[in-house]
C-alpha positions in Angstrom: 5.3 24.0 19.2 4.5 27.0 17.0 0.8 26.2 16.5 -1.1 29.4 17.4 -3.9 29.6 19.9 -7.2 31.3 18.9 -8.8 34.2 20.7 -12.1 34.9 19.2 -13.2 38.6 18.8 -9.8 40.0 19.7 -9.1 41.6 16.3 -12.2 43.9 16.1 -14.0 43.9 19.5 -11.1 43.6 21.8 -11.3 43.0 25.6 -11.6 45.7 28.2 -12.3 43.7 31.3 -12.8 40.0 32.3 -11.3 36.7 31.3 -10.0 35.9 27.9 -10.6 32.4 26.5 -7.9 30.9 24.3 -8.8 27.9 22.1 -6.5 25.2 21.0 -7.1 24.2 17.3 -5.3 20.9 17.9 -8.2 19.9 20.1 -11.4 21.2 18.5 -12.4 24.4 16.9 -15.4 25.1 19.1 -18.0 24.4 16.5 -21.3 22.7 17.4 -21.1 18.9 17.2 -17.4 18.7 16.7 -15.6 16.2 18.9 -11.9 15.7 19.4 -10.8 13.8 16.3 -9.7 10.8 18.5 -13.3 10.4 19.6 -14.7 10.4 16.1 -11.9 8.1 14.9 -12.7 5.7 17.7 -16.4 5.6 16.8 -15.8 4.9 13.1 -13.2 2.3 13.9 -15.7 0.5 16.1 -18.3 0.6 13.4 -15.8 -1.0 11.0 -14.9 -3.7 13.5 -11.3 -2.5 14.0 -10.3 -3.7 17.4 -8.0 -2.1 20.0 -5.6 -5.0 19.5 -5.5 -4.4 15.7 -4.7 -0.7 16.3 -1.9 -1.6 18.8 -0.5 -4.1 16.3 -0.4 -1.5 13.6 1.3 0.9 15.9 4.0 -1.6 16.8 4.4 -2.4 13.1 5.0 1.3 12.4 7.9 1.4 14.9 9.3 -1.9 13.7 9.2 -0.8 10.0 10.7 2.5 10.8 13.5 0.9 12.8 14.3 -1.5 10.0 14.3 1.3 7.4 16.5 3.4 9.5 19.0 0.7 10.1 19.3 -0.1 6.4 19.8 3.6 5.5 16.6 4.2 3.7 16.1 7.6 5.2 19.5 9.0 4.4 18.4 10.6 1.2 15.4 12.4 2.6 16.4 13.5 6.1 18.6 16.3 7.2 20.8 16.3 10.4 19.7 19.1 12.6 22.0 20.9 15.0 20.5 22.9 17.9 22.9 25.5 19.4 23.2 25.5 23.1 24.1 28.4 25.5 27.0 26.3 26.7 28.8 23.4 25.1 28.4 21.6 21.8 25.1 21.8 19.9 22.6 19.0 20.3 22.5 16.9 17.1 19.3 15.3 16.0 19.9 12.4 13.5 16.8 10.3 14.1 13.2 11.1 14.7 12.4 11.6 18.4 9.0 9.9 18.1 10.5 6.5 17.4 10.1 3.9 20.3 12.5 1.0 19.5 11.5 -0.8 22.8 7.7 -0.7 22.2 5.9 -4.0 22.6 2.3 -5.1 22.4 2.3 -5.6 26.1 3.3 -2.0 26.8 0.8 -0.7 24.3 -2.0 -2.8 25.8 -1.5 -1.2 29.2 -2.1 2.4 27.9 -5.6 3.8 28.7 -7.9 5.2 26.0 -7.8 9.0 25.5 -10.9 11.1 25.9 -12.8 8.0 26.9 -12.0 6.1 23.7 -12.0 2.3 23.7 -9.5 1.8 21.0 -7.5 5.0 20.5 -4.6 5.5 22.9 -1.5 7.6 23.1 0.4 4.5 21.9 -1.5 4.0 18.7 -1.5 7.7 17.8 1.3 10.0 16.8 2.7 12.6 19.3 2.7 16.3 18.9 5.7 16.9 16.8 7.7 19.7 15.2 9.0 19.1 11.7 9.3 20.5 8.2 9.5 19.2 4.7 10.2 20.8 1.3 9.5 19.5 -2.3 10.4 21.3 -5.5 7.7 21.0 -8.2 8.0 22.1 -11.8 7.0 21.0 -15.3 9.2 18.5 -17.1 10.2 21.1 -19.7 11.3 23.5 -16.9 13.4 20.7 -15.4 15.0 20.1 -18.7 15.7 23.8 -19.1 17.4 23.9 -15.7 19.3 20.7 -16.3 17.5 18.9 -13.4 16.6 15.3 -13.2 13.0 14.7 -12.0 12.7 12.3 -9.1 9.1 11.4 -9.9 6.0 12.4 -11.8 2.7 13.4 -10.2 0.1 11.5 -12.2 -3.0 12.8 -10.4 -4.1 14.7 -7.3 -7.4 14.9 -5.5 -9.1 16.7 -2.6 -12.4 15.7 -1.0 -14.5 16.8 2.0 -16.7 14.6 4.1 -18.6 14.8 7.4 -16.1 15.7 10.1 -17.5 12.8 12.2 -16.2 10.3 9.5 -12.6 11.5 9.4 -10.9 8.0 9.1 -12.8 7.4 5.9 -11.4 10.5 4.2 -8.1 9.1 2.8 -10.0 6.2 1.2 -12.3 8.5 -0.7 -9.5 10.8 -1.8 -7.4 7.8 -2.8 -10.1 6.3 -4.9 -10.7 9.7 -6.6 -6.9 10.0 -7.4 -6.9 6.5 -8.8 -9.9 7.2 -11.0 -8.2 10.4 -12.3 -5.1 8.4 -13.1 -7.2 5.6 -14.7 -5.5 3.1 -12.4 -6.6 0.5 -9.8 -5.2 -0.7 -6.5 -3.6 -3.6 -8.4 -1.4 -1.1 -10.3 0.0 0.4 -7.2 3.3 -0.9 -5.8 3.5 1.1 -2.5 0.9 3.0 -0.5 1.2 5.7 2.3 -1.8 6.5 4.4 -0.9 9.0 7.1 -1.2 7.5 10.6 -3.1 10.3 12.2 -4.2 7.4 14.3 -3.6 3.7 13.6 -7.3 3.4 13.0 -7.1 5.7 9.9 -5.1 3.4 7.6 -7.0 0.4 9.0 -10.4 1.9 8.3 -9.4 3.5 4.9 -7.9 0.2 3.6 -11.1 -1.6 4.6 -13.2 1.0 2.8 -11.0 0.8 -0.3 -11.8 -2.9 -0.7 -15.5 -2.8 0.3 -14.7 -3.9 3.9 -13.2 -7.2 2.7 -10.8 -8.0 5.6 -8.7 -10.5 3.6 -8.2 -8.0 0.8 -7.4 -5.3 3.3 -4.9 -7.5 5.0 -3.2 -8.1 1.6 -2.9 -4.3 1.2 -1.2 -4.0 4.5 1.9 -5.6 3.0 2.5 -2.6 0.7 1.2 0.2 3.0 3.5 2.3 5.2 6.4 -0.1 4.6 8.9 2.2 6.2 6.8 3.2 9.2 4.7 6.3 9.3 3.5 9.0 11.6 3.1 6.8 14.7 6.9 6.2 14.6 8.1 9.3 12.7 5.7 12.0 14.1 2.9 14.1 12.6 3.9 17.7 12.4 1.1 19.9 11.2 1.3 20.8 7.5 4.5 18.8 6.9 3.2 15.2 6.9 1.6 15.2 3.4 4.9 16.2 1.8 6.7 13.6 3.9 4.5 10.9 2.5 5.3 11.9 -1.0 9.0 12.1 -0.3 9.2 8.7 1.2 7.2 7.1 -1.6 9.4 8.7 -4.3 12.6 7.3 -2.8 11.0 3.9 -2.1 9.9 3.6 -5.7 13.4 4.6 -6.9 14.9 1.8 -4.7 12.5 -0.6 -6.3 13.3 0.4 -9.9 10.1 2.4 -10.5 6.4 1.9 -10.5 3.3 3.7 -9.1 2.7 4.9 -5.6 -0.4 6.2 -3.8 -0.3 8.7 -1.0 -3.4 9.8 1.1 -3.9 11.9 4.2 -6.8 13.2 6.2 -7.0 16.9 7.1 -8.3 18.9 10.0 -12.0 18.3 10.6 -13.4 17.2 7.3 -11.1 17.0 4.3 -8.6 14.6 2.8 -6.0 14.7 -0.1 -4.4 12.1 -2.2 -2.0 11.8 -5.1 -0.7 9.1 -7.5 3.1 9.2 -8.2 5.1 7.5 -10.9 8.8 6.8 -11.1 
């Protein structure tokens, strides 16, 4: 809700008369050949053979995984209860993410139309427009010891990449592979994975790309990817989602007694980032 709108030329040229155009950066930045990211995602998903049904199934899985994680208390360590003061009466208390749809079904998802003319991408297999914030404290191990703090996890490697903006769903895969190479690890070494659900097609495409489009191997990776639900169920607030992936993976690894985790996220237009964590 705090995302700014863009008015080109306002700072220096100004406007004396006539209409003023305001651009929404959540849609497209007005550059030549840039589509809404949903359209580019839909095109790439189709190229990889990712069907509408698979995207809806992934979306439903996200809600189901989130619901199970919530019911078993997995989010209690990483979420804060938010109280919103009201002009009259008691404050509104938010204890669970508003994006979550516990009554979602494949039948309901199948009835939703594609957005911007997409065949596979719908409002149901994409996250909503959400507010949110995350915070992580980073420091060296020696500084943590000096302050008497116990590190929750170690960052083994980090990576950033840029690709064609038309290929956005592939970005997390390339960033993830770069992070794995820097850590001298393989997918077999990773216990849990988070690939941000900018759309359901993004993890589906990225997982396929990470295993050379082998659908059986990609299916096996599904079992350890986004195990507690992700952006489709939780929401995708701009700038906060990457830290949320890391936070969820850290606590998941600690519950499992340690191991390696891989987080990857696409960015606006053409970039992606990833990191390998160790607990």
